[in-house]
C-alpha angles and dihedrals in degrees: 000000000000091000091055093050092048091050092051091051093051092051092050091049092052091051091051094050093047092054112103118243094224126044114252089227093057111113116256094233091061095058115108115250121196118219139178135220121298098242090053097228091134094222097110110034115189126213119198119232112229113249135165121248099021132156138199111285106251093210100041098072089247095310116122132358139253130193115278094229090058099042093117094046106047128066134186119282117244114214117244090239093057111123092223088073091055108053115189124250094009093143090048094053093046092048091047091050091050092049092049092050092049091048093050092047092050092050092049092050092047096051099036099040107115115249132189126286113210120210119186129180103234098191138243122339100180142337140200119207127197131170133218109199095185094066094019104238143139122228115207122186106188129183111206134186133227125196115212121193119190113201096179127103090234132058124262131212119223101213104169139023122189121180135179125190120205131192107202098320100330123099105232100171145015136188136179126191130182133206092018109170147307124251118204127227112294087357138137128217141175126224123202118203133172127218125191110215132187121197115197102184126120096211093051090046091053091048091053097044106037112096094203090069111082099195116060103174127143119200113223126190115213120204126173150145129228120204116209128187125202138150094001099309135086128222132195119217123191128209139174140179146163128240139175121228123197101228095182096069118069091229137015115225111234111260133200114289127234116265120263115266115262 
């Protein structure tokens, strides 16, 4: 009896082992296919999970499958150990880019930062004196000089010059000039301007006309503003100075000018 039972068990076991795991009628495209990582290092093997309605992965070089309805959404997985995720010298390139940006910004600030523009009244260049005994009055036509020093690394445009001349506390002459000149970067320039003045004062007239008086000087006070334009903005600079004019002589010979400011 025991021999018969043992024989039956062995026959059943042989039939079970000889039975195929997959049905022969199952479509070929639904069979599971194992695959490994793309870079072929063998550290992270992949095993496909069997699913119905799958297609060849378009980004896996034919290895593995993804669902057909998500073909345009899914991409191949890149292993963490893939060298493409660890580009070389990344820190060096980032540090170099930061240093270059800081250097360029510092240079731009250094060269474009606005610096001072110095305007100095340099004195009298020449004068012409005439008298009107009927009033009495003194007519002074004076040519004065301005020294301009540009300390910027870019040129400036002098767009307007306004000057007033005072004798004691009375304004005796005015002048206004536009589009004067241009001063280059770190450059110096001189501006000549002429002011016609009229002094209507009896005491001053006597000082200038009496021959018994040896000194015939008239003190003039010069006040003015200079408008400069650079880098999209304008700036007004004020200046003033004092000068003596010999009102006895008909003309004053031009004399040497003051040196430009440092």
